[in-house]
N, CA, C and O atoms as a printed pandas DataFrame, in Angstrom:
     atom_number atom_name residue_name chain_id  residue_number  x_coord  y_coord  z_coord
0              1         N          UNK        A               1    0.834   -1.162    0.000
1              2        CA          UNK        A               1    0.000    0.000    0.000
2              3         C          UNK        A               1    0.884    1.232    0.000
3              4         O          UNK        A               1    1.923    1.249    0.661
4              5         N          UNK        A               2    0.488    2.263   -0.731
5              6        CA          UNK        A               2    1.239    3.498   -0.782
6              7         C          UNK        A               2    1.158    4.213    0.562
7              8         O          UNK        A               2    0.368    3.844    1.431
8              9         N          UNK        A               3    1.974    5.225    0.713
9             10        CA          UNK        A               3    2.006    5.995    1.959
10            11         C          UNK        A               3    0.983    7.127    1.921
11            12         O          UNK        A               3    1.305    8.257    2.289
12            13         N          UNK        A               4   -0.223    6.849    1.489
13            14        CA          UNK        A               4   -1.289    7.852    1.437
14            15         C          UNK        A               4   -1.649    8.288    2.852
15            16         O          UNK        A               4   -1.517    7.527    3.810
16            17         N          UNK        A               5   -2.103    9.520    2.957
17            18        CA          UNK        A               5   -2.546   10.053    4.251
18            19         C          UNK        A               5   -3.751    9.254    4.738
19            20         O          UNK        A               5   -4.677    8.978    3.975
20            21         N          UNK        A               6   -3.724    8.892    6.001
21            22        CA          UNK        A               6   -4.814    8.105    6.579
22            23         C          UNK        A               6   -5.861    9.025    7.185
23            24         O          UNK        A               6   -5.541   10.065    7.760
24            25         N          UNK        A               7   -7.119    8.622    7.044
25            26        CA          UNK        A               7   -8.231    9.292    7.702
26            27         C          UNK        A               7   -8.924    8.263    8.592
27            28         O          UNK        A               7   -8.757    7.058    8.404
28            29         N          UNK        A               8   -9.687    8.735    9.540
29            30        CA          UNK        A               8  -10.439    7.820   10.390
30            31         C          UNK        A               8  -11.827    7.637    9.797
31            32         O          UNK        A               8  -12.608    8.583    9.690
32            33         N          UNK        A               9  -12.115    6.399    9.413
33            34        CA          UNK        A               9  -13.441    6.026    8.904
34            35         C          UNK        A               9  -14.206    5.401   10.063
35            36         O          UNK        A               9  -13.627    4.695   10.888
36            37         N          UNK        A              10  -15.495    5.660   10.123
37            38        CA          UNK        A              10  -16.348    5.046   11.138
38            39         C          UNK        A              10  -17.324    4.091   10.457
39            40         O          UNK        A              10  -17.776    4.332    9.338
40            41         N          UNK        A              11  -17.634    3.022   11.145
41            42        CA          UNK        A              11  -18.556    2.058   10.569
42            43         C          UNK        A              11  -19.183    1.196   11.629
43            44         O          UNK        A              11  -18.951    1.379   12.824
44            45         N          UNK        A              12  -19.986    0.248   11.175
45            46        CA          UNK        A              12  -20.629   -0.662   12.106
46            47         C          UNK        A              12  -21.667   -1.518   11.424
47            48         O          UNK        A              12  -21.723   -1.606   10.197
48            49         N          UNK        A              13  -22.478   -2.139   12.233
49            50        CA          UNK        A              13  -23.514   -3.033   11.723
50            51         C          UNK        A              13  -24.790   -2.246   11.393
51            52         O          UNK        A              13  -24.833   -1.027   11.559
52            53         N          UNK        A              14  -25.804   -2.936   10.937
53            54        CA          UNK        A              14  -27.065   -2.303   10.527
54            55         C          UNK        A              14  -27.839   -1.710   11.699
55            56         O          UNK        A              14  -28.375   -0.607   11.592
56            57         N          UNK        A              15  -27.900   -2.431   12.812
57            58        CA          UNK        A              15  -28.714   -1.960   13.941
58            59         C          UNK        A              15  -27.981   -0.980   14.842
59            60         O          UNK        A              15  -28.599   -0.353   15.703
60            61         N          UNK        A              16  -26.665   -0.836   14.656
61            62        CA          UNK        A              16  -25.896    0.101   15.460
62            63         C          UNK        A              16  -25.294   -0.473   16.725
63            64         O          UNK        A              16  -24.604    0.241   17.453
64            65         N          UNK        A              17  -25.534   -1.736   17.005
65            66        CA          UNK        A              17  -24.978   -2.343   18.216
66            67         C          UNK        A              17  -23.458   -2.468   18.145
67            68         O          UNK        A              17  -22.781   -2.385   19.169
68            69         N          UNK        A              18  -22.917   -2.670   16.936
69            70        CA          UNK        A              18  -21.476   -2.792   16.726
70            71         C          UNK        A              18  -20.992   -1.528   16.019
71            72         O          UNK        A              18  -21.533   -1.140   14.983
72            73         N          UNK        A              19  -19.975   -0.894   16.584
73            74        CA          UNK        A              19  -19.399    0.312   15.985
74            75         C          UNK        A              19  -17.878    0.198   16.051
75            76         O          UNK        A              19  -17.327   -0.347   17.008
76            77         N          UNK        A              20  -17.208    0.717   15.027
77            78        CA          UNK        A              20  -15.756    0.661   14.988
78            79         C          UNK        A              20  -15.203    1.870   14.255
79            80         O          UNK        A              20  -15.935    2.608   13.595
80            81         N          UNK        A              21  -13.893    2.058   14.383
81            82        CA          UNK        A              21  -13.142    3.049   13.627
82            83         C          UNK        A              21  -11.981    2.329   12.964
83            84         O          UNK        A              21  -11.433    1.372   13.512
84            85         N          UNK        A              22  -11.615    2.797   11.784
85            86        CA          UNK        A              22  -10.467    2.236   11.075
86            87         C          UNK        A              22   -9.728    3.375   10.388
87            88         O          UNK        A              22  -10.340    4.245    9.768
88            89         N          UNK        A              23   -8.408    3.358   10.506
89            90        CA          UNK        A              23   -7.579    4.357    9.845
90            91         C          UNK        A              23   -7.121    3.787    8.509
91            92         O          UNK        A              23   -6.455    2.753    8.454
92            93         N          UNK        A              24   -7.491    4.482    7.430
93            94        CA          UNK        A              24   -7.172    4.045    6.066
94            95         C          UNK        A              24   -7.206    5.277    5.164
95            96         O          UNK        A              24   -7.733    6.315    5.564
96            97         N          UNK        A              25   -6.661    5.182    3.972
97            98        CA          UNK        A              25   -6.745    6.325    3.055
98            99         C          UNK        A              25   -8.202    6.649    2.709
99           100         O          UNK        A              25   -9.076    5.791    2.834
100          101         N          UNK        A              26   -8.459    7.877    2.278
101          102        CA          UNK        A              26   -9.802    8.258    1.837
102          103         C          UNK        A              26  -10.174    7.515    0.560
103          104         O          UNK        A              26  -11.340    7.175    0.355
104          105         N          UNK        A              27   -9.195    7.262   -0.294
105          106        CA          UNK        A              27   -9.380    6.457   -1.517
106          107         C          UNK        A              27   -9.056    5.016   -1.124
107          108         O          UNK        A              27   -7.898    4.686   -0.870
108          109         N          UNK        A              28  -10.072    4.164   -1.073
109          110        CA          UNK        A              28   -9.904    2.792   -0.581
110          111         C          UNK        A              28   -9.548    1.819   -1.699
111          112         O          UNK        A              28  -10.108    1.876   -2.794
112          113         N          UNK        A              29   -8.612    0.929   -1.403
113          114        CA          UNK        A              29   -8.303   -0.202   -2.272
114          115         C          UNK        A              29   -8.905   -1.428   -1.605
115          116         O          UNK        A              29   -8.474   -1.824   -0.522
116          117         N          UNK        A              30   -9.902   -2.030   -2.250
117          118        CA          UNK        A              30  -10.617   -3.165   -1.657
118          119         C          UNK        A              30  -10.623   -4.348   -2.609
119          120         O          UNK        A              30  -10.443   -4.195   -3.817
120          121         N          UNK        A              31  -10.834   -5.531   -2.044
121          122        CA          UNK        A              31  -10.958   -6.761   -2.822
122          123         C          UNK        A              31  -12.407   -7.227   -2.818
123          124         O          UNK        A              31  -13.089   -7.163   -1.795
124          125         N          UNK        A              32  -12.867   -7.696   -3.970
125          126        CA          UNK        A              32  -14.180   -8.335   -4.073
126          127         C          UNK        A              32  -13.927   -9.809   -4.343
127          128         O          UNK        A              32  -13.482  -10.185   -5.428
128          129         N          UNK        A              33  -14.211  -10.633   -3.356
129          130        CA          UNK        A              33  -13.942  -12.067   -3.408
130          131         C          UNK        A              33  -15.181  -12.811   -3.899
131          132         O          UNK        A              33  -16.312  -12.439   -3.588
132          133         N          UNK        A              34  -14.945  -13.865   -4.671
133          134        CA          UNK        A              34  -16.061  -14.653   -5.198
134          135         C          UNK        A              34  -16.241  -15.989   -4.470
135          136         O          UNK        A              34  -16.903  -16.890   -4.985
136          137         N          UNK        A              35  -15.653  -16.121   -3.271
137          138        CA          UNK        A              35  -15.857  -17.371   -2.524
138          139         C          UNK        A              35  -17.319  -17.462   -2.086
139          140         O          UNK        A              35  -18.077  -16.506   -2.249
140          141         N          UNK        A              36  -17.710  -18.593   -1.540
141          142        CA          UNK        A              36  -19.117  -18.814   -1.214
142          143         C          UNK        A              36  -19.666  -17.792   -0.227
143          144         O          UNK        A              36  -20.750  -17.255   -0.458
144          145         N          UNK        A              37  -18.968  -17.507    0.853
145          146        CA          UNK        A              37  -19.518  -16.602    1.864
146          147         C          UNK        A              37  -19.453  -15.136    1.426
147          148         O          UNK        A              37  -20.388  -14.376    1.678
148          149         N          UNK        A              38  -18.366  -14.736    0.778
149          150        CA          UNK        A              38  -18.239  -13.326    0.357
150          151         C          UNK        A              38  -19.210  -12.980   -0.764
151          152         O          UNK        A              38  -19.792  -11.896   -0.769
152          153         N          UNK        A              39  -19.388  -13.895   -1.712
153          154        CA          UNK        A              39  -20.320  -13.598   -2.803
154          155         C          UNK        A              39  -21.762  -13.550   -2.307
155          156         O          UNK        A              39  -22.563  -12.777   -2.833
156          157         N          UNK        A              40  -22.108  -14.359   -1.308
157          158        CA          UNK        A              40  -23.465  -14.331   -0.762
158          159         C          UNK        A              40  -23.751  -13.059    0.026
159          160         O          UNK        A              40  -24.900  -12.624    0.101
160          161         N          UNK        A              41  -22.706  -12.453    0.620
161          162        CA          UNK        A              41  -22.907  -11.275    1.458
162          163         C          UNK        A              41  -22.481   -9.967    0.796
163          164         O          UNK        A              41  -22.694   -8.895    1.364
164          165         N          UNK        A              42  -21.884  -10.033   -0.393
165          166        CA          UNK        A              42  -21.448   -8.817   -1.081
166          167         C          UNK        A              42  -20.297   -8.119   -0.376
167          168         O          UNK        A              42  -20.174   -6.896   -0.442
168          169         N          UNK        A              43  -19.455   -8.890    0.297
169          170        CA          UNK        A              43  -18.377   -8.343    1.121
170          171         C          UNK        A              43  -17.290   -7.709    0.257
171          172         O          UNK        A              43  -16.821   -8.312   -0.708
172          173         N          UNK        A              44  -16.896   -6.492    0.611
173          174        CA          UNK        A              44  -15.757   -5.798   -0.005
174          175         C          UNK        A              44  -14.681   -5.656    1.065
175          176         O          UNK        A              44  -14.891   -4.972    2.068
176          177         N          UNK        A              45  -13.529   -6.297    0.860
177          178        CA          UNK        A              45  -12.469   -6.382    1.855
178          179         C          UNK        A              45  -11.532   -5.181    1.846
179          180         O          UNK        A              45  -10.862   -4.911    0.850
180          181         N          UNK        A              46  -11.494   -4.475    2.948
181          182        CA          UNK        A              46  -10.479   -3.459    3.213
182          183         C          UNK        A              46   -9.605   -4.062    4.309
183          184         O          UNK        A              46   -9.994   -4.085    5.477
184          185         N          UNK        A              47   -8.426   -4.548    3.932
185          186        CA          UNK        A              47   -7.568   -5.257    4.881
186          187         C          UNK        A              47   -6.567   -4.280    5.486
187          188         O          UNK        A              47   -5.820   -3.610    4.773
188          189         N          UNK        A              48   -6.566   -4.215    6.823
189          190        CA          UNK        A              48   -5.714   -3.270    7.551
190          191         C          UNK        A              48   -5.013   -3.977    8.711
191          192         O          UNK        A              48   -5.494   -4.997    9.203
192          193         N          UNK        A              49   -3.867   -3.427    9.146
193          194        CA          UNK        A              49   -3.235   -3.960   10.361
194          195         C          UNK        A              49   -4.173   -3.789   11.555
195          196         O          UNK        A              49   -4.942   -2.830   11.611
196          197         N          UNK        A              50   -4.109   -4.707   12.497
197          198        CA          UNK        A              50   -4.969   -4.623   13.686
198          199         C          UNK        A              50   -4.778   -3.317   14.431
199          200         O          UNK        A              50   -5.712   -2.836   15.073
200          201         N          UNK        A              51   -3.588   -2.728   14.364
201          202        CA          UNK        A              51   -3.308   -1.480   15.073
202          203         C          UNK        A              51   -4.096   -0.297   14.515
203          204         O          UNK        A              51   -4.208    0.736   15.175
204          205         N          UNK        A              52   -4.641   -0.436   13.309
205          206        CA          UNK        A              52   -5.420    0.648   12.701
206          207         C          UNK        A              52   -6.924    0.422   12.831
207          208         O          UNK        A              52   -7.709    1.160   12.236
208          209         N          UNK        A              53   -7.333   -0.577   13.593
209          210        CA          UNK        A              53   -8.743   -0.910   13.801
210          211         C          UNK        A              53   -9.073   -0.791   15.283
211          212         O          UNK        A              53   -8.327   -1.272   16.137
212          213         N          UNK        A              54  -10.194   -0.148   15.579
213          214        CA          UNK        A              54  -10.642   -0.015   16.965
214          215         C          UNK        A              54  -12.129   -0.350   17.057
215          216         O          UNK        A              54  -12.957    0.287   16.407
216          217         N          UNK        A              55  -12.457   -1.341   17.859
217          218        CA          UNK        A              55  -13.859   -1.648   18.145
218          219         C          UNK        A              55  -14.317   -0.651   19.202
219          220         O          UNK        A              55  -13.800   -0.649   20.319
220          221         N          UNK        A              56  -15.278    0.190   18.859
221          222        CA          UNK        A              56  -15.757    1.254   19.739
222          223         C          UNK        A              56  -16.900    0.772   20.618
223          224         O          UNK        A              56  -17.004    1.177   21.775
224          225         N          UNK        A              57  -17.756   -0.088   20.083
225          226        CA          UNK        A              57  -18.903   -0.606   20.836
226          227         C          UNK        A              57  -19.324   -1.948   20.269
227          228         O          UNK        A              57  -19.139   -2.218   19.082
228          229         N          UNK        A              58  -19.885   -2.777   21.116
229          230        CA          UNK        A              58  -20.533   -3.987   20.649
230          231         C          UNK        A              58  -19.796   -5.296   20.812
231          232         O          UNK        A              58  -20.207   -6.289   20.212
232          233         N          UNK        A              59  -18.735   -5.354   21.588
233          234        CA          UNK        A              59  -18.039   -6.635   21.780
234          235         C          UNK        A              59  -19.029   -7.712   22.226
235          236         O          UNK        A              59  -18.977   -8.839   21.734
236          237         N          UNK        A              60  -19.915   -7.381   23.137
237          238        CA          UNK        A              60  -20.891   -8.346   23.632
238          239         C          UNK        A              60  -21.973   -8.707   22.628
239          240         O          UNK        A              60  -22.662   -9.712   22.799
240          241         N          UNK        A              61  -22.132   -7.904   21.581
241          242        CA          UNK        A              61  -23.137   -8.181   20.542
242          243         C          UNK        A              61  -22.590   -9.068   19.441
243          244         O          UNK        A              61  -23.341   -9.489   18.561
244          245         N          UNK        A              62  -21.293   -9.360   19.470
245          246        CA          UNK        A              62  -20.674  -10.131   18.394
246          247         C          UNK        A              62  -20.752  -11.637   18.637
247          248         O          UNK        A              62  -20.550  -12.118   19.752
248          249         N          UNK        A              63  -21.047  -12.356   17.574
249          250        CA          UNK        A              63  -20.971  -13.813   17.565
250          251         C          UNK        A              63  -19.896  -14.178   16.544
251          252         O          UNK        A              63  -19.477  -13.339   15.748
252          253         N          UNK        A              64  -19.460  -15.421   16.573
253          254        CA          UNK        A              64  -18.392  -15.845   15.663
254          255         C          UNK        A              64  -18.785  -17.096   14.902
255          256         O          UNK        A              64  -19.452  -17.985   15.432
256          257         N          UNK        A              65  -18.358  -17.148   13.646
257          258        CA          UNK        A              65  -18.597  -18.301   12.784
258          259         C          UNK        A              65  -17.277  -18.690   12.133
259          260         O          UNK        A              65  -16.566  -17.834   11.605
260          261         N          UNK        A              66  -16.948  -19.971   12.169
261          262        CA          UNK        A              66  -15.751  -20.496   11.499
262          263         C          UNK        A              66  -16.169  -21.684   10.658
263          264         O          UNK        A              66  -17.069  -22.437   11.030
264          265         N          UNK        A              67  -15.512  -21.845    9.528
265          266        CA          UNK        A              67  -15.767  -23.016    8.689
266          267         C          UNK        A              67  -14.481  -23.387    7.971
267          268         O          UNK        A              67  -13.477  -22.686    8.095
268          269         N          UNK        A              68  -14.501  -24.471    7.231
269          270        CA          UNK        A              68  -13.317  -24.899    6.467
270          271         C          UNK        A              68  -12.121  -25.111    7.375
271          272         O          UNK        A              68  -12.167  -25.936    8.288
272          273         N          UNK        A              69  -11.043  -24.364    7.126
273          274        CA          UNK        A              69   -9.817  -24.504    7.912
274          275         C          UNK        A              69   -9.957  -23.949    9.324
275          276         O          UNK        A              69   -9.158  -24.286   10.198
276          277         N          UNK        A              70  -10.948  -23.112    9.561
277          278        CA          UNK        A              70  -11.170  -22.519   10.879
278          279         C          UNK        A              70  -10.256  -21.349   11.194
279          280         O          UNK        A              70  -10.316  -20.805   12.297
280          281         N          UNK        A              71   -9.409  -20.949   10.250
281          282        CA          UNK        A              71   -8.487  -19.837   10.488
282          283         C          UNK        A              71   -9.237  -18.507   10.506
283          284         O          UNK        A              71   -9.013  -17.679   11.389
284          285         N          UNK        A              72  -10.117  -18.301    9.543
285          286        CA          UNK        A              72  -10.877  -17.052    9.477
286          287         C          UNK        A              72  -11.865  -17.003   10.638
287          288         O          UNK        A              72  -12.546  -17.985   10.935
288          289         N          UNK        A              73  -11.930  -15.838   11.291
289          290        CA          UNK        A              73  -12.854  -15.629   12.407
290          291         C          UNK        A              73  -13.917  -14.649   11.937
291          292         O          UNK        A              73  -13.743  -13.435   12.038
292          293         N          UNK        A              74  -15.015  -15.180   11.424
293          294        CA          UNK        A              74  -16.126  -14.358   10.930
294          295         C          UNK        A              74  -16.926  -13.881   12.127
295          296         O          UNK        A              74  -17.559  -14.682   12.815
296          297         N          UNK        A              75  -16.901  -12.563   12.383
297          298        CA          UNK        A              75  -17.599  -11.985   13.527
298          299         C          UNK        A              75  -18.770  -11.166   13.007
299          300         O          UNK        A              75  -18.611  -10.337   12.111
300          301         N          UNK        A              76  -19.933  -11.400   13.570
301          302        CA          UNK        A              76  -21.138  -10.717   13.096
302          303         C          UNK        A              76  -22.010  -10.319   14.275
303          304         O          UNK        A              76  -21.929  -10.903   15.356
304          305         N          UNK        A              77  -22.845   -9.310   14.045
305          306        CA          UNK        A              77  -23.754   -8.844   15.079
306          307         C          UNK        A              77  -24.844   -9.887   15.308
307          308         O          UNK        A              77  -25.526  -10.290   14.366
308          309         N          UNK        A              78  -25.007  -10.313   16.523
309          310        CA          UNK        A              78  -26.018  -11.333   16.835
310          311         C          UNK        A              78  -27.437  -10.779   16.777
311          312         O          UNK        A              78  -28.399  -11.546   16.832
312          313         N          UNK        A              79  -27.585   -9.445   16.666
313          314        CA          UNK        A              79  -28.907   -8.822   16.583
314          315         C          UNK        A              79  -29.376   -8.669   15.135
315          316         O          UNK        A              79  -30.484   -9.086   14.799
316          317         N          UNK        A              80  -28.540   -8.071   14.272
317          318        CA          UNK        A              80  -28.960   -7.816   12.884
318          319         C          UNK        A              80  -28.291   -8.739   11.873
319          320         O          UNK        A              80  -28.701   -8.775   10.712
320          321         N          UNK        A              81  -27.265   -9.489   12.289
321          322        CA          UNK        A              81  -26.619  -10.460   11.417
322          323         C          UNK        A              81  -25.539   -9.922   10.494
323          324         O          UNK        A              81  -24.997  -10.677    9.687
324          325         N          UNK        A              82  -25.213   -8.640   10.588
325          326        CA          UNK        A              82  -24.241   -8.049    9.674
326          327         C          UNK        A              82  -22.811   -8.335   10.128
327          328         O          UNK        A              82  -22.467   -8.163   11.298
328          329         N          UNK        A              83  -21.984   -8.777    9.172
329          330        CA          UNK        A              83  -20.547   -8.978    9.404
330          331         C          UNK        A              83  -19.843   -7.736    8.884
331          332         O          UNK        A              83  -19.605   -7.621    7.682
332          333         N          UNK        A              84  -19.505   -6.805    9.770
333          334        CA          UNK        A              84  -18.883   -5.557    9.347
334          335         C          UNK        A              84  -17.358   -5.637    9.370
335          336         O          UNK        A              84  -16.691   -4.773    8.800
336          337         N          UNK        A              85  -16.802   -6.648   10.011
337          338        CA          UNK        A              85  -15.354   -6.888   10.012
338          339         C          UNK        A              85  -15.106   -8.333   10.435
339          340         O          UNK        A              85  -15.986   -8.982   11.002
340          341         N          UNK        A              86  -13.911   -8.828   10.158
341          342        CA          UNK        A              86  -13.525  -10.165   10.621
342          343         C          UNK        A              86  -12.020  -10.347   10.468
343          344         O          UNK        A              86  -11.346   -9.496    9.889
344          345         N          UNK        A              87  -11.497  -11.443   10.981
345          346        CA          UNK        A              87  -10.094  -11.803   10.826
346          347         C          UNK        A              87  -10.022  -12.768    9.643
347          348         O          UNK        A              87  -10.535  -13.884    9.727
348          349         N          UNK        A              88   -9.383  -12.347    8.529
349          350        CA          UNK        A              88   -9.389  -13.177    7.321
350          351         C          UNK        A              88   -8.337  -14.296    7.331
351          352         O          UNK        A              88   -7.281  -14.174    7.952
352          353         N          UNK        A              89   -8.646  -15.349    6.651
353          354        CA          UNK        A              89   -7.720  -16.471    6.482
354          355         C          UNK        A              89   -6.452  -16.014    5.772
355          356         O          UNK        A              89   -5.357  -16.467    6.104
356          357         N          UNK        A              90   -6.595  -15.122    4.802
357          358        CA          UNK        A              90   -5.446  -14.676    4.012
358          359         C          UNK        A              90   -4.474  -13.819    4.822
359          360         O          UNK        A              90   -3.279  -13.800    4.527
360          361         N          UNK        A              91   -4.965  -13.114    5.833
361          362        CA          UNK        A              91   -4.159  -12.215    6.659
362          363         C          UNK        A              91   -4.581  -12.389    8.128
363          364         O          UNK        A              91   -5.191  -11.483    8.695
364          365         N          UNK        A              92   -4.268  -13.534    8.751
365          366        CA          UNK        A              92   -4.782  -13.815   10.097
366          367         C          UNK        A              92   -4.272  -12.867   11.186
367          368         O          UNK        A              92   -4.785  -12.884   12.305
368          369         N          UNK        A              93   -3.275  -12.045   10.872
369          370        CA          UNK        A              93   -2.771  -11.074   11.840
370          371         C          UNK        A              93   -3.313   -9.673   11.571
371          372         O          UNK        A              93   -2.848   -8.700   12.164
372          373         N          UNK        A              94   -4.308   -9.570   10.666
373          374        CA          UNK        A              94   -4.889   -8.287   10.303
374          375         C          UNK        A              94   -6.413   -8.352   10.425
375          376         O          UNK        A              94   -6.968   -9.362   10.858
376          377         N          UNK        A              95   -7.073   -7.275   10.041
377          378        CA          UNK        A              95   -8.534   -7.196   10.082
378          379         C          UNK        A              95   -9.036   -6.872    8.678
379          380         O          UNK        A              95   -8.457   -6.036    7.985
380          381         N          UNK        A              96  -10.099   -7.526    8.268
381          382        CA          UNK        A              96  -10.781   -7.180    7.025
382          383         C          UNK        A              96  -12.072   -6.471    7.396
383          384         O          UNK        A              96  -12.955   -7.041    8.038
384          385         N          UNK        A              97  -12.162   -5.219    6.977
385          386        CA          UNK        A              97  -13.349   -4.413    7.227
386          387         C          UNK        A              97  -14.228   -4.464    5.989
387          388         O          UNK        A              97  -13.732   -4.354    4.868
388          389         N          UNK        A              98  -15.533   -4.630    6.184
389          390        CA          UNK        A              98  -16.469   -4.618    5.052
390          391         C          UNK        A              98  -16.667   -3.156    4.655
391          392         O          UNK        A              98  -17.313   -2.393    5.373
392          393         N          UNK        A              99  -16.105   -2.773    3.504
393          394        CA          UNK        A              99  -16.130   -1.372    3.072
394          395         C          UNK        A              99  -17.552   -0.832    2.942
395          396         O          UNK        A              99  -17.772    0.370    3.087
396          397         N          UNK        A             100  -18.514   -1.705    2.671
397          398        CA          UNK        A             100  -19.907   -1.259    2.556
398          399         C          UNK        A             100  -20.523   -0.926    3.916
399          400         O          UNK        A             100  -21.630   -0.392    3.974
400          401         N          UNK        A             101  -19.824   -1.233    5.004
401          402        CA          UNK        A             101  -20.302   -0.912    6.348
402          403         C          UNK        A             101  -19.685    0.374    6.880
403          404         O          UNK        A             101  -19.892    0.725    8.041
404          405         N          UNK        A             102  -18.930    1.081    6.044
405          406        CA          UNK        A             102  -18.316    2.343    6.450
406          407         C          UNK        A             102  -19.236    3.513    6.128
407          408         O          UNK        A             102  -19.994    3.471    5.158
408          409         N          UNK        A             103  -19.163    4.554    6.948
409          410        CA          UNK        A             103  -19.879    5.795    6.675
410          411         C          UNK        A             103  -19.280    6.391    5.397
411          412         O          UNK        A             103  -18.071    6.615    5.348
412          413         N          UNK        A             104  -20.074    6.652    4.379
413          414        CA          UNK        A             104  -19.541    7.146    3.102
414          415         C          UNK        A             104  -18.960    8.555    3.161
415          416         O          UNK        A             104  -18.280    8.970    2.222
416          417         N          UNK        A             105  -19.207    9.300    4.233
417          418        CA          UNK        A             105  -18.751   10.688    4.320
418          419         C          UNK        A             105  -17.235   10.837    4.214
419          420         O          UNK        A             105  -16.761   11.873    3.747
420          421         N          UNK        A             106  -16.463    9.839    4.633
421          422        CA          UNK        A             106  -14.992    9.937    4.620
422          423         C          UNK        A             106  -14.359    9.179    3.458
423          424         O          UNK        A             106  -13.134    9.120    3.353
424          425         N          UNK        A             107  -15.177    8.603    2.588
425          426        CA          UNK        A             107  -14.657    7.817    1.462
426          427         C          UNK        A             107  -14.650    8.673    0.199
427          428         O          UNK        A             107  -15.698    9.128   -0.259
428          429         N          UNK        A             108  -13.462    8.885   -0.357
429          430        CA          UNK        A             108  -13.324    9.661   -1.594
430          431         C          UNK        A             108  -13.625    8.798   -2.820
431          432         O          UNK        A             108  -14.048    9.318   -3.852
432          433         N          UNK        A             109  -13.412    7.503   -2.715
433          434        CA          UNK        A             109  -13.654    6.571   -3.803
434          435         C          UNK        A             109  -13.128    5.199   -3.432
435          436         O          UNK        A             109  -12.460    5.023   -2.413
436          437         N          UNK        A             110  -13.444    4.224   -4.285
437          438        CA          UNK        A             110  -12.988    2.850   -4.050
438          439         C          UNK        A             110  -12.458    2.258   -5.341
439          440         O          UNK        A             110  -13.093    2.345   -6.392
440          441         N          UNK        A             111  -11.285    1.654   -5.242
441          442        CA          UNK        A             111  -10.735    0.855   -6.331
442          443         C          UNK        A             111  -10.998   -0.597   -5.951
443          444         O          UNK        A             111  -10.443   -1.095   -4.971
444          445         N          UNK        A             112  -11.846   -1.280   -6.727
445          446        CA          UNK        A             112  -12.232   -2.660   -6.417
446          447         C          UNK        A             112  -11.440   -3.615   -7.301
447          448         O          UNK        A             112  -11.465   -3.512   -8.527
448          449         N          UNK        A             113  -10.739   -4.543   -6.659
449          450        CA          UNK        A             113   -9.951   -5.558   -7.365
450          451         C          UNK        A             113  -10.595   -6.919   -7.133
451          452         O          UNK        A             113  -10.781   -7.322   -5.985
452          453         N          UNK        A             114  -10.942   -7.637   -8.209
453          454        CA          UNK        A             114  -11.511   -8.981   -8.035
454          455         C          UNK        A             114  -10.472   -9.938   -7.433
455          456         O          UNK        A             114   -9.276   -9.837   -7.710
456          457         N          UNK        A             115  -10.957  -10.857   -6.611
457          458        CA          UNK        A             115  -10.113  -11.910   -6.049
458          459         C          UNK        A             115  -10.829  -13.238   -6.222
459          460         O          UNK        A             115  -12.007  -13.357   -5.886
460          461         N          UNK        A             116  -10.132  -14.231   -6.740
461          462        CA          UNK        A             116  -10.722  -15.547   -7.018
462          463         C          UNK        A             116  -10.673  -16.443   -5.782
463          464         O          UNK        A             116   -9.864  -17.367   -5.699
464          465         N          UNK        A             117  -11.549  -16.153   -4.831
465          466        CA          UNK        A             117  -11.605  -16.925   -3.598
466          467         C          UNK        A             117  -12.124  -18.341   -3.780
467          468         O          UNK        A             117  -11.919  -19.188   -2.910
468          469         N          UNK        A             118  -12.785  -18.610   -4.880
469          470        CA          UNK        A             118  -13.238  -19.990   -5.143
470          471         C          UNK        A             118  -12.051  -20.905   -5.412
471          472         O          UNK        A             118  -12.147  -22.122   -5.255
472          473         N          UNK        A             119  -10.937  -20.315   -5.815
473          474        CA          UNK        A             119   -9.684  -21.043   -6.041
474          475         C          UNK        A             119   -8.618  -20.435   -5.128
475          476         O          UNK        A             119   -7.545  -20.033   -5.578
476          477         N          UNK        A             120   -8.942  -20.379   -3.841
477          478        CA          UNK        A             120   -8.153  -19.660   -2.851
478          479         C          UNK        A             120   -6.684  -20.048   -2.848
479          480         O          UNK        A             120   -5.824  -19.169   -2.873
480          481         N          UNK        A             121   -6.378  -21.314   -2.819
481          482        CA          UNK        A             121   -4.992  -21.756   -2.700
482          483         C          UNK        A             121   -4.115  -21.225   -3.836
483          484         O          UNK        A             121   -2.989  -20.790   -3.594
484          485         N          UNK        A             122   -4.618  -21.256   -5.067
485          486        CA          UNK        A             122   -3.824  -20.772   -6.198
486          487         C          UNK        A             122   -3.853  -19.249   -6.304
487          488         O          UNK        A             122   -2.915  -18.661   -6.841
488          489         N          UNK        A             123   -4.907  -18.595   -5.805
489          490        CA          UNK        A             123   -5.043  -17.147   -5.921
490          491         C          UNK        A             123   -4.383  -16.392   -4.772
491          492         O          UNK        A             123   -4.080  -15.208   -4.924
492          493         N          UNK        A             124   -4.153  -17.025   -3.647
493          494        CA          UNK        A             124   -3.630  -16.363   -2.437
494          495         C          UNK        A             124   -2.365  -15.557   -2.705
495          496         O          UNK        A             124   -2.205  -14.471   -2.148
496          497         N          UNK        A             125   -1.483  -16.051   -3.526
497          498        CA          UNK        A             125   -0.211  -15.390   -3.786
498          499         C          UNK        A             125   -0.394  -14.000   -4.423
499          500         O          UNK        A             125    0.526  -13.184   -4.374
500          501         N          UNK        A             126   -1.548  -13.721   -5.011
501          502        CA          UNK        A             126   -1.796  -12.431   -5.672
502          503         C          UNK        A             126   -2.237  -11.330   -4.715
503          504         O          UNK        A             126   -2.344  -10.169   -5.110
504          505         N          UNK        A             127   -2.494  -11.689   -3.455
505          506        CA          UNK        A             127   -2.880  -10.678   -2.459
506          507         C          UNK        A             127   -1.633   -9.999   -1.915
507          508         O          UNK        A             127   -0.560  -10.600   -1.867
508          509         N          UNK        A             128   -1.779   -8.740   -1.505
509          510        CA          UNK        A             128   -0.650   -7.981   -0.924
510          511         C          UNK        A             128   -0.222   -8.579    0.388
511          512         O          UNK        A             128    0.708   -8.079    1.020
């Protein structure tokens, strides 16, 4: 990622029980994955270091779902069902924020890059 100036984006789930902040550029570089879970939910991945993510509210409202290898920690609001962030299999030491769950006021634009999650093992090497 380039050394673009970071802004604080705010986001959360649909019902408001989960709220977070993430420091990222105003122009977002996100991945659109075609794996089974991402394609069903329309997830756009903004992957950031954990140090740039802050859960502001809702730890107690979060539930977790794991499947396959169990590495990815899919966290979602137990009230409205929205997964606004999670720990991805591709970057288990980072956070993937669902860009569609961010307040649009701080987003200047989005560059969306397709990712072939249906063929994860062969496609993984193409991620940053």
